[in-house]
Kinemage of the C-alpha trace (Angstrom):
@kinemage 1
@onewidth
@group {chain A} dominant
@subgroup {mainchain}
@vectorlist {calphas} color= white
{ca met a 1} P 0.000 0.000 0.000
{ca val a 2} L 1.292 3.491 -0.877
{ca tyr a 3} L 0.399 6.305 1.472
{ca asn a 4} L -0.265 9.606 -0.318
{ca ile a 5} L -0.390 12.404 2.243
{ca ile a 6} L 0.211 16.122 2.587
{ca asn a 7} L 3.328 17.665 1.095
{ca ile a 8} L 5.455 17.562 4.214
{ca tyr a 9} L 8.501 18.929 2.394
{ca lys a 10} L 6.748 22.179 1.471
{ca glu a 11} L 5.203 22.469 4.912
{ca gly a 12} L 8.538 22.077 6.672
{ca tyr a 13} L 8.137 18.710 8.402
{ca met a 14} L 11.097 17.218 6.517
{ca glu a 15} L 13.918 18.858 4.601
{ca asn a 16} L 15.152 15.744 2.783
{ca pro a 17} L 14.297 12.043 2.633
{ca ile a 18} L 16.238 9.607 4.781
{ca lys a 19} L 19.044 8.053 2.725
{ca ile a 20} L 19.956 4.432 3.401
{ca ala a 21} L 22.675 2.453 1.619
{ca val a 22} L 22.616 -1.350 1.683
{ca ser a 23} L 24.961 -3.988 0.323
{ca ser a 24} L 23.697 -6.740 -1.970
{ca gly a 25} L 24.090 -9.294 0.811
{ca cys a 26} L 21.527 -7.386 2.871
{ca leu a 27} L 18.838 -7.648 0.196
{ca phe a 28} L 19.618 -11.201 -0.906
{ca asp a 29} L 21.084 -14.166 0.939
{ca leu a 30} L 24.260 -14.760 -1.039
{ca arg a 31} L 25.888 -17.216 1.358
{ca gln a 32} L 25.114 -20.351 -0.633
{ca ile a 33} L 26.241 -18.982 -3.969
{ca asn a 34} L 29.342 -17.370 -2.410
{ca asn a 35} L 30.318 -20.670 -0.794
{ca lys a 36} L 29.891 -22.400 -4.143
{ca leu a 37} L 32.071 -19.838 -5.929
{ca glu a 38} L 34.846 -20.109 -3.339
{ca arg a 39} L 35.241 -23.798 -4.188
{ca leu a 40} L 35.532 -23.242 -7.930
{ca ser a 41} L 38.462 -22.228 -10.098
{ca pro a 42} L 38.245 -18.785 -11.791
{ca glu a 43} L 37.210 -20.390 -15.119
{ca asp a 44} L 34.611 -22.598 -13.482
{ca arg a 45} L 33.252 -19.602 -11.567
{ca ser a 46} L 32.640 -17.671 -14.761
{ca asp a 47} L 30.988 -20.688 -16.367
{ca phe a 48} L 28.814 -21.326 -13.310
{ca leu a 49} L 27.639 -17.699 -13.119
{ca ser a 50} L 26.951 -17.471 -16.839
{ca his a 51} L 24.558 -20.417 -16.476
{ca ser a 52} L 23.000 -19.040 -13.258
{ca his a 53} L 21.900 -15.584 -14.439
{ca asn a 54} L 18.227 -16.577 -14.096
{ca ala a 55} L 18.597 -18.067 -10.616
{ca val a 56} L 16.212 -16.756 -7.956
{ca leu a 57} L 18.039 -15.660 -4.830
{ca glu a 58} L 16.698 -16.111 -1.311
{ca lys a 59} L 15.579 -12.957 0.478
{ca gly a 60} L 18.115 -11.291 2.723
{ca ala a 61} L 17.639 -9.786 6.178
{ca ala a 62} L 16.883 -6.275 4.850
{ca tyr a 63} L 14.605 -7.335 1.990
{ca gln a 64} L 11.261 -6.964 3.750
{ca leu a 65} L 12.278 -3.745 5.489
{ca val a 66} L 13.283 -2.141 2.189
{ca lys a 67} L 9.984 -3.215 0.615
{ca lys a 68} L 8.137 -1.529 3.475
{ca leu a 69} L 10.243 1.621 3.259
{ca asn a 70} L 9.490 1.798 -0.472
{ca asp a 71} L 5.823 2.206 0.415
{ca leu a 72} L 6.370 5.420 2.379
{ca val a 73} L 5.465 7.943 -0.310
{ca val a 74} L 4.509 11.547 0.384
{ca asp a 75} L 2.805 13.542 -2.359
{ca gly a 76} L 4.678 11.487 -4.942
{ca arg a 77} L 8.000 11.702 -3.104
{ca arg a 78} L 9.598 9.017 -0.983
{ca leu a 79} L 10.220 9.506 2.714
{ca val a 80} L 13.137 7.078 2.467
{ca glu a 81} L 15.534 6.575 -0.430
{ca val a 82} L 17.476 3.309 -0.542
{ca cys a 83} L 20.525 2.765 -2.724
{ca leu a 84} L 22.476 -0.421 -3.364
{ca val a 85} L 26.273 -0.359 -3.048
{ca ser a 86} L 28.009 -3.627 -3.879
{ca arg a 87} L 31.487 -4.933 -4.639
{ca lys a 88} L 29.993 -7.380 -7.134
{ca gly a 89} L 30.565 -7.162 -10.863
{ca gly a 90} L 30.152 -9.073 -14.108
{ca his a 91} L 27.757 -12.028 -14.105
{ca met a 92} L 27.148 -11.674 -10.363
{ca ala a 93} L 25.980 -8.085 -10.805
{ca asp a 94} L 23.686 -9.243 -13.622
{ca leu a 95} L 22.223 -11.916 -11.341
{ca ile a 96} L 21.489 -9.335 -8.632
{ca arg a 97} L 19.966 -6.892 -11.139
{ca gly a 98} L 17.677 -9.616 -12.406
{ca asn a 99} L 16.505 -10.452 -8.909
{ca leu a 100} L 15.925 -6.781 -8.147
{ca ser a 101} L 13.649 -6.610 -11.177
{ca leu a 102} L 11.738 -9.670 -10.032
{ca ala a 103} L 11.450 -8.268 -6.516
{ca asp a 104} L 10.034 -4.951 -7.716
{ca ile a 105} L 12.211 -3.091 -5.216
{ca asn a 106} L 12.672 0.607 -5.913
{ca leu a 107} L 16.232 1.847 -5.432
{ca ser a 108} L 17.393 5.413 -5.912
{ca glu a 109} L 20.760 4.203 -7.231
{ca ile a 110} L 22.502 0.898 -7.968
{ca ile a 111} L 26.301 0.836 -7.770
{ca phe a 112} L 28.547 -2.139 -8.528
{ca thr a 113} L 32.251 -1.474 -7.954
{ca asp a 114} L 33.482 -4.750 -9.513
{ca gly a 115} L 35.774 -5.588 -6.616
{ca ala a 116} L 36.777 -2.080 -5.570
{ca gly a 117} L 36.085 -0.701 -2.094
{ca ile a 118} L 32.679 0.814 -1.428
{ca ile a 119} L 33.267 3.215 1.444
{ca asp a 120} L 34.020 6.142 -0.906
{ca cys a 121} L 30.642 5.601 -2.578
{ca val a 122} L 28.967 5.775 0.826
{ca thr a 123} L 30.780 8.855 2.119
{ca lys a 124} L 30.031 10.874 -1.024
{ca arg a 125} L 26.250 10.405 -0.824
{ca ser a 126} L 25.228 11.941 2.531
{ca ile a 127} L 24.037 8.547 3.756
{ca asp a 128} L 22.003 8.501 6.992
{ca leu a 129} L 22.450 4.746 7.535
{ca phe a 130} L 24.698 2.128 5.949
{ca leu a 131} L 23.855 -1.576 6.282
{ca ser a 132} L 26.300 -4.251 5.183
{ca thr a 133} L 27.087 -7.899 5.847
{ca lys a 134} L 30.808 -7.114 6.164
{ca thr a 135} L 32.208 -5.887 9.479
{ca cys a 136} L 35.178 -4.151 7.833
{ca asp a 137} L 32.926 -1.943 5.692
{ca val a 138} L 30.738 -1.084 8.663
{ca arg a 139} L 33.747 -0.140 10.782
{ca asp a 140} L 35.066 2.030 7.964
{ca ala a 141} L 31.739 3.848 7.749
{ca leu a 142} L 31.575 4.353 11.515
{ca ser a 143} L 35.116 5.746 11.485
{ca cys a 144} L 33.832 8.319 8.968
{ca his a 145} L 30.988 9.193 11.381
{ca ile a 146} L 28.361 7.523 9.199
{ca pro a 147} L 25.719 5.566 11.160
{ca ala a 148} L 26.300 1.956 10.180
{ca ala a 149} L 25.625 -1.610 11.278
{ca lys a 150} L 26.328 -5.163 10.186
{ca leu a 151} L 23.178 -7.087 9.344
{ca leu a 152} L 23.134 -10.639 10.659
{ca pro a 153} L 22.325 -13.141 7.882
{ca asn a 154} L 19.861 -15.201 9.924
{ca phe a 155} L 16.637 -13.445 10.829
{ca gly a 156} L 13.169 -14.068 12.173
{ca val a 157} L 9.952 -12.329 11.151
{ca ser a 158} L 7.600 -10.867 13.735
{ca gly a 159} L 6.755 -7.527 12.101
{ca leu a 160} L 3.284 -6.392 11.128
{ca glu a 161} L 2.251 -6.099 7.485
{ca asn a 162} L 1.264 -2.419 7.367
{ca gln a 163} L 3.659 -1.037 9.956
{ca ile a 164} L 7.380 -0.430 10.263
{ca arg a 165} L 8.795 -0.985 13.742
{ca ile a 166} L 12.403 -0.092 14.531
{ca ala a 167} L 14.029 -0.827 17.895
{ca phe a 168} L 17.292 0.578 19.221
{ca asp a 169} L 19.575 -0.342 22.090
{ca gly a 170} L 20.596 2.634 24.211
{ca asp a 171} L 24.210 2.710 25.378
{ca ser a 172} L 26.825 2.439 22.598
{ca val a 173} L 24.112 2.783 19.929
{ca ile a 174} L 22.074 5.976 20.258
{ca phe a 175} L 24.081 7.018 23.362
{ca asp a 176} L 27.837 6.933 23.913
{ca asp a 177} L 29.553 4.028 25.680
{ca lys a 178} L 30.511 5.808 28.925
{ca val a 179} L 28.187 3.699 31.094
{ca asp a 180} L 29.250 0.497 29.334
{ca arg a 181} L 32.891 1.358 30.040
{ca ile a 182} L 32.181 1.952 33.726
{ca phe a 183} L 30.267 -1.327 33.960
{ca glu a 184} L 33.045 -3.316 32.249
{ca lys a 185} L 35.772 -1.866 34.477
{ca his a 186} L 34.079 -1.319 37.835
{ca gly a 187} L 30.723 -3.144 37.898
{ca ile a 188} L 27.081 -2.247 38.385
{ca asp a 189} L 27.504 -0.371 41.697
{ca ala a 190} L 29.860 2.077 40.007
{ca val a 191} L 27.255 2.592 37.262
{ca his a 192} L 24.638 3.525 39.876
{ca asp a 193} L 27.071 5.978 41.518
{ca his a 194} L 27.964 7.539 38.177
{ca glu a 195} L 24.356 7.953 37.077
{ca lys a 196} L 23.460 9.524 40.430
{ca lys a 197} L 26.260 12.073 40.066
{ca met a 198} L 25.359 12.799 36.422
{ca asn a 199} L 21.633 12.894 37.163
{ca his a 200} L 20.883 16.186 35.383
{ca ile a 201} L 23.449 15.930 32.564
{ca pro a 202} L 22.286 14.513 29.186
{ca ile a 203} L 23.983 11.419 27.813
{ca asn a 204} L 26.317 12.113 24.915
{ca pro a 205} L 25.203 10.937 21.444
{ca gly a 206} L 26.301 7.567 20.111
{ca pro a 207} L 27.020 6.344 16.559
{ca leu a 208} L 23.360 5.954 15.507
{ca gln a 209} L 21.949 9.051 17.209
{ca ser a 210} L 21.619 11.077 14.009
{ca phe a 211} L 19.768 8.226 12.279
{ca phe a 212} L 17.568 7.849 15.358
{ca glu a 213} L 16.573 11.512 15.032
{ca lys a 214} L 15.975 11.224 11.283
{ca val a 215} L 13.653 8.254 11.828
{ca his a 216} L 11.582 10.304 14.241
{ca thr a 217} L 11.375 13.203 11.813
{ca ala a 218} L 9.910 10.812 9.230
{ca lys a 219} L 7.710 9.230 11.901
{ca lys a 220} L 6.211 12.566 12.860
{ca ala a 221} L 5.524 13.412 9.226
{ca ile a 222} L 3.785 10.254 8.092
{ca asn a 223} L 1.938 9.680 11.343
{ca leu a 224} L 0.198 13.041 10.976
{ca val a 225} L -2.247 11.440 8.591
{ca lys a 226} L -1.491 7.733 8.939
{ca pro a 227} L -1.027 7.173 12.694
{ca gly a 228} L 0.865 4.068 13.701
{ca thr a 229} L 2.587 3.502 10.363
{ca leu a 230} L 6.066 3.958 11.863
{ca lys a 231} L 6.827 3.027 15.465
{ca thr a 232} L 10.038 3.077 17.475
{ca ala a 233} L 11.309 1.582 20.708
{ca ile a 234} L 14.382 1.728 22.906
{ca ile a 235} L 15.249 -1.667 24.394
{ca thr a 236} L 18.083 -1.171 26.871
{ca ala a 237} L 19.877 -3.407 29.352
{ca arg a 238} L 19.610 -0.601 31.915
{ca ser a 239} L 17.253 -0.915 34.850
{ca arg a 240} L 14.654 1.700 35.675
{ca ser a 241} L 16.820 2.834 38.583
{ca val a 242} L 19.421 4.119 36.103
{ca gly a 243} L 16.878 5.065 33.448
{ca lys a 244} L 16.197 8.667 34.436
{ca arg a 245} L 18.985 10.101 32.267
{ca val a 246} L 17.692 8.086 29.294
{ca arg a 247} L 14.300 9.802 29.502
{ca gln a 248} L 15.849 13.220 30.177
{ca thr a 249} L 18.188 12.889 27.205
{ca ile a 250} L 15.352 11.869 24.880
{ca glu a 251} L 13.380 14.875 26.151
{ca gly a 252} L 16.396 17.089 25.417
{ca trp a 253} L 16.310 15.832 21.831
{ca asn a 254} L 12.582 16.740 21.710
{ca leu a 255} L 11.696 13.114 21.057
{ca ser a 256} L 10.047 12.051 24.314
{ca glu a 257} L 6.568 12.095 22.783
{ca ser a 258} L 7.753 10.374 19.614
{ca val a 259} L 9.374 7.226 21.030
{ca asp a 260} L 6.575 4.691 21.430
{ca arg a 261} L 8.109 2.666 24.229
{ca ile a 262} L 11.219 2.288 26.358
{ca asp a 263} L 11.947 -1.154 27.805
{ca phe a 264} L 14.371 -1.258 30.738
{ca met a 265} L 15.451 -4.902 30.752
{ca ser a 266} L 17.657 -4.807 33.897
{ca gly a 267} L 20.229 -7.021 32.180
{ca ala a 268} L 17.676 -9.666 31.148
{ca cys a 269} L 17.481 -11.159 27.650
{ca lys a 270} L 15.910 -8.694 25.230
{ca thr a 271} L 14.088 -11.218 23.042
{ca ser a 272} L 10.765 -10.942 24.865
{ca ala a 273} L 10.667 -7.174 24.290
{ca ile a 274} L 11.722 -7.568 20.658
{ca glu a 275} L 9.003 -10.127 20.005
{ca arg a 276} L 6.368 -8.128 21.895
{ca phe a 277} L 7.167 -4.988 19.888
{ca cys a 278} L 6.776 -6.925 16.586
{ca thr a 279} L 10.163 -5.561 15.557
{ca asp a 280} L 11.250 -5.252 11.921
{ca ile a 281} L 14.873 -4.389 12.741
{ca phe a 282} L 16.788 -4.117 16.017
{ca phe a 283} L 20.131 -2.334 16.507
{ca asp a 284} L 22.492 -3.421 19.312
{ca asp a 285} L 26.224 -3.223 19.996
{ca arg a 286} L 26.565 -6.608 21.717
{ca met a 287} L 26.556 -9.906 19.862
{ca asp a 288} L 25.253 -11.611 23.013
{ca asn a 289} L 22.054 -9.619 22.415
{ca cys a 290} L 22.076 -9.781 18.623
{ca arg a 291} L 22.272 -13.544 18.185
{ca pro a 292} L 19.159 -14.487 20.200
{ca ala a 293} L 17.262 -11.465 18.858
{ca ser a 294} L 17.779 -12.702 15.287
{ca ser a 295} L 15.205 -15.427 15.919
{ca tyr a 296} L 12.518 -12.736 16.125
{ca ser a 297} L 13.523 -9.959 13.710
{ca ser a 298} L 16.240 -8.667 11.453
{ca val a 299} L 19.152 -7.610 13.648
{ca ala a 300} L 21.940 -5.128 12.976
{ca his a 301} L 25.123 -5.265 15.056
{ca val a 302} L 26.811 -1.912 15.698
{ca pro a 303} L 30.535 -2.766 16.144
{ca trp a 304} L 31.357 0.296 18.230
{ca gly a 305} L 32.247 1.044 21.844
{ca ile a 306} L 33.886 -0.924 24.640
{ca ala a 307} L 32.008 -4.156 23.869
{ca asn a 308} L 33.705 -4.240 20.476
{ca ala a 309} L 37.129 -2.972 21.501
{ca leu a 310} L 38.497 -6.492 22.057
{ca pro a 311} L 38.849 -9.181 19.378
{ca his a 312} L 35.716 -11.258 18.981
{ca asp a 313} L 34.518 -14.006 16.696
{ca glu a 314} L 33.412 -13.099 13.203
{ca tyr a 315} L 29.910 -14.232 12.300
């Protein structure tokens, strides 16, 4: 369904659409074909791909989200523009193009670098969010201050058909990692002491804060005439006893009335909140949260902050 509503651009609700860049592995599950290609010689690879140009690829973790975002149209203009940035080339690029045509996904731009790096393409396009299946590309984007996350390949589906529901972790995602650092070094009692001392001081922004704000700008616009189309949640490991600064900071960003719910999990597993919210995509900095959450929604790992400062397993 396409929602045609008032011209929010002319009326000042939004200046520009949200711009999201995704890699080909986010839209389509390329693991099986990539594994096959790795076992073949260069000549056999070319022969295999030339005979596979009509193959239908499995949907990737961002496929359904992008389809939903495509439907957010305002007076003939899209609230969200999605572009594809991929290292693929040759027959593989042709295979992806063919599947894009079959999927009827609208992309503002399709870029295949044929093996070259993609971070320059991302930095030159004022991207508000970059999703990839490669940690190295995500880290490069984050180092350039571009909100970015690695999409886990396995995903569950609990979202609702005519709604888009986006959930964010707090610390090290929309907030900085100060509290996480204190917890890692000194424990939970030190966190309580710190939060008591900093009671009236807002939390500093984290790597996805600007995207978080952009989502709520779009949410405010479309929900003026189609309430409930876009919903957001914060699902944090914090307890309510150290949650005051979270609410105060959100109020300072003028978003307190826009965030639909805040779940203080007190260190418990977040899956119940993710399932209850009917989440389409969840952003978190800790793989211990991401892996179980991927049974209920698409999950994007933000490899930033103290939890990602030490070597950890690739996934």
